[in-house]
N, C-alpha and C positions, 0 to 999 in steps of 0.2 A: 557637455554629457563625452566623456569621454572614455573614449575605446584601449584598453590595457591588455593587448598582449599575456598570457597569463601559464605555469604549467595548468591542465585542469586534470582532469577525474581521468583514470585507467579505460579505456575506450573497449568494453566487455562482446559489445555483440560485429560481427562482420558485415555491410550490406546485401537487405538480400540473400538472408542467409536461410536458407528450404533444409530445411532438418527430418522435420518430415514429411513419410504420403499424405497431407494432408495437403491445403495450400498455408504456406508460410512465409509474411516477413519479421526480418528481424533489421533494425539498423544499427549503423554504428556514434551510439550517443553518449556523452559523457555523463557518468552516474556524477552531479555537483550537490550534494547539501546543501541547505537553506546554512545560513552561517547566523540567521538570529532566530526564533521562537513562532517568528509573525513575515518566514521570509520565507516559505515556499510558493508560493510562488512569482517571486523573482527565481530561488531555485529551479523553478520548473524552464520559467523562460532561458534563463543563460544557458541550459543544458536542448532547449531547442535549439539552441537560436547557433550554438555551438555543433547544434549536429544533423542541419542543411548541409545533404551531397553535394549541392555545388552551393558555393560564396558565401560559407558559413562565418559568423562571425562571432568574437568574444569579446566580452564583456566585466568586469572584477561586476559581483553580485549589489555593490553599493550603489551600485550606479544605476541598472534597472532594478532596483528597488528605487530610487528618484525616478526614474523615467515610469511609471508606474501610476505613482501620487502622482506626477506631471495631470496623468490621462485619466484616471477613475472618475467615474459617477456617482459611485457609490457609498457615501461616506461611512456607511455599516459596513465594508468592507476592509482587511486590509489589505487585498488583491482582487480588487472588483474582475467581473469578466473587460466587461469597456479596458478597463485599466492594460490588461494582461495583455488583450488583441491589440491597444494601438502601442505596447513597445517592442509588440514583435515587427507589428507592422511598421513605424517608426524608425526606429536603432536595424535590424537587418530586412527591407524588401523584399520576397522573393522576385522572383526571376518575374520578366513583359509578360504579359496573360495571365496571372495566378497571385492571389490575396487573401490574408486571413481575414476569416470572419467568425462569431459569433452564431454559432448549431443551441438551439435551448426547446425544447421538443417536451415533452410531456411521455414519450416514451423512451427509457434506456434500451430496448434492442433496438428504434436506429436509431440512437450516437452512433452505437454501438456499431450496425452496418457501414456506418457513412467512414467511422473511425479505418475500419480493415480496406473499404474501397478504394480510401484518401493513402492509406497506409501502401498497398499494393500498387497504383498507378506511378506514384508521384515521389515515392521514400521520402516523410519527411516527417517523421517524430508529432505527436502530437499532445495538446493538453488536457486534457481529465480531470474537471469537480468534482473529488473522491465522493465525500461528502460535506455538510457546513453546518455540525456539532464540537462542541470545543471538546479539545483532544490534547490539549498541553495546559502545562501551569499557567498561561496567559486565559485568565479565563474570557476576554472579551472578542478572544483570536477565532473563529470559528471555518474558513475557508481551506477545506482538505483540495492542494492541488498535484496531480502526481505526473508525469513525463512516461506516458506511452513508445515503448522504444520495440517493442513486438508484439504481433498479434496472430492465432495462429482459427484457420477455419475449416471446416471436414469441405469443403467447394472452393474455386475459385470463387472473394464475392468482385471481379468483374464482369463475371462470365454468368453469374447467378445471382438475383432479386432476395434469394429465400439463404441463407447459411446458419448455421450450427457456432455461434463461439467456441474456440474445445479452448484456448489459452489466448491470457493477453498477460502481457512482459512490462511491466514496471517499474517505476524509482520512483521509492515512495524518497518524496525529500523531508518530511515530517517528523519519526521517530525519535532519532537522537542527535545533538548536533556533535556530530565526524565529518569527517574528511572527505569520505560518499554517499551518497545516498544508499536507501534499502532495497537492492535487486528484490522483484518478487512475482517470481510464476504463479500465477494461479491460474484455474479450472474457470473457464466460464460460470461457472454455477458459485463457484464461491469468488467472483468479481462483482456481481447479479447481487449477492449479499451484502457489500460493501455498497457498492454504487448506489449513491441515493440522489432524489431529487432536492434540491433546494427553497432550507424550510426558514430563511429569515425575515421579518415580519416585516413590512414593507414592499419588501423587493422586486421590482422588474418581471423579477427568473423563479419565484418562489411559486415552486409546487411543477420546476421543469427540472431536467437533469440537465449537465452544461458542457460544450467542449471550445475550444478553438480551434479550427480545425478548417480547412479549405473548402468552398461548396463542390461539395462531389457531381460529379456526372448525373446519377443515376440516383434511385432510395431503396429502401430494403429492409429489411433484416436480418436480426442477425439472433437467436433464442441460446441459451441451456438449460441444460437441466435444471430441475427445479433440486436445492438440498435438502435432506434429510435429517431437520434439527428435533427429533424426538424419537422415542424406542432406548431398546435392552442396551445395554452398556458392551461394548465386545470385551475380549478380555485384553490388556496390555500387551500380551503378546503379541498377540494378531493387531496391535498398531503397531510394531516395532514392521513385524513380519509386513506389511504396506508399504511402512516406506521407507523399508530398504531394497523391494520392489521395486519403487517407484521410483529411487536412485538408478537402478539397473536400465530401468525403461526410457519415460520417458522422458526425467533428467538429464539424462544421459547422453543427449539430443539436444541440449542448449547447451552451445561454449562455456558462460561461466556457473554454472555449474560440477562440470566437467572431474572438477578434485576431489566432488564428494564420493567420487569410487572407490576414493584410499583413507574414505573417513570411519570413523565405529559407530552404530549407535547409542549413546548413553542410553539409559532409563527414559522412561516415556512423561509427560506430567499432564494429567486429566484440568482438561478447563473448563466450566460449564458444564457437569457433569447433569444437573436435571435436564435445558432445553440448549440449543443449537453448541451442545459439546465436540470440541476437536482433541485431541492430542498433538501434544507438541513434541516431537522425541529432533531431539538436540543430534547433531553428529560430530566428533570429536577424534584427532590421533590417536589421543586413546583413554581409559576413563581416568576422571580425572583434571581433565585439561576443558580449555576453555575453549568449547561449542564456534566453529566457523559458521556453520549451517544448521539448518532445520527446519523440519518437514512438518509442515500437517493432515493430520488423515481425522477423515469423519468418526466423530467415538461411537457413530451406530450401525452405521456398512461398509466402515473399512477403509471410503473412498479415500482417494488420492485430493487435497484442497488446493495447497502453493507448496512452495520452495522459495526460503527464503538467505542471505546469503547478514550472522549475525556478530560479523568480530567490530569489534568494543565494545559487547554488551558482556562480558566478561562469563562465567558462569550462572549456570538457569540456578534460584534458593531454593531451598527443599524445604517439604511442610516440616519439617524438626526444627527445622534452623527459623524459620517465622516466626513459628510456635516461642521458640525463644524470644525474641526477639521482641516478639507480643507483650512476655508476659514483665517487660522492663518496663511498661508503661499498663499495664491492667493496675486496676485498683485489688483484685484478686482472682489472680488468674487459678479457677480451681476446674479442672478437669477436663481444658479449652480444648474447644475441636477445633476445624479451617477446610473453609474449598475454597477451590482457585477458582477467582473468575477474572473472567475479561471486561475490564473498566474502561477503556480506551479506544483510541482509534484501528492503535496497532498490536493483530490481535500476537505477536509475540512479548507483550511486558504486560502479563495478568495479575493481579494481584491476591495472593494468601486472603481472604481473611477470614480471622481469627478472632472464635463467641466464645465463652465465657463474664458469665453472674452477669451478664447482661449488658456487656460492654462488645462491642462488635472493630478490632483494629482493625486495618489494611497492611501486609506487606508488600510492598512489589517485588520482582524477580533480583532485582541490584537489591534488596534492603533494605529502602523507606519505609518509613513505618508513621504513620500516618492514625487516628483515628476516625472514626465517622462516625459522622453525627446522623441518628436518625428527624425521620420528620416531625414526628410528635417530642419531641428535646428542641429544636427549633420553635414549639410555639409559645409564646409569653405563659404564664403559670397565673 
């Protein structure tokens, strides 16, 4: 296994940056993107090892992947918890008296309390297994690892065993193959709506939430408000105003999003209108320019859900353009209708589902077109 010094992605946050009146810990961690569609685990390990506050290690991602494959236990995973933990332990050991461990619990609130406690005490990043559902073009790839680089609770998790999880700052290595991961700043409510227990059949971890972390010295819970997922839709203008307010208040305290103060909000897009709805509010330098930042607003109560940088994604496709693209593959595009649907792990990459003449065509926000095959059509005649 070779250790190679390379130029890392820009370090976005300063160690132990305290911008909130609450208890907050933000760490200096490089935002390494996955270099293959099954390498969110290696990218996470690469970021974590380079983000040690002392004794950091730098490896190329292919070497990290080789190490994971040599140490994994469950063959159905590309990166299983044992492989990730063993790689962190062996390639870049923690200081004497410390060590990486797999925490698998049926409670997400316990996992996130331990994450808050550990980061506040030791200032090391944490690997979280966000979900285990198919989320990209590789159907057999399930696990979705992310790096936790910052966390905000209402009170000090070291002194208190019951805290409210206000915000989580993660690097999402999965959505796009780019030079840096996707930095996302989520409310605790939004994070818990995405943090899922393992669902891989036959896995030791099925039904449990998983993190790779050093064992904490105390246990506790980190709770958050339940997300409102249905109701009357707020108007677009209210969603835009809520996004602007989030930029001026909450996000102004997070260095990674400071530039959003100089950007202009663009027309919001409504996703999942019927249930679990939210508005994507892009921010760009000017009208028509590709957005570099986006805010998600709950479509029913106008609450801030999360924000992310969106460089490299291009402009968000609009409904009229989606219908135009879908019409090129429809047999008889008669009075087509469209709705925007989240159909992947990435909330910033929904698809327009265009319906006409009993056909359904999906067009993602980057303009890619595919025909949706319904279950009845799959049945043998």
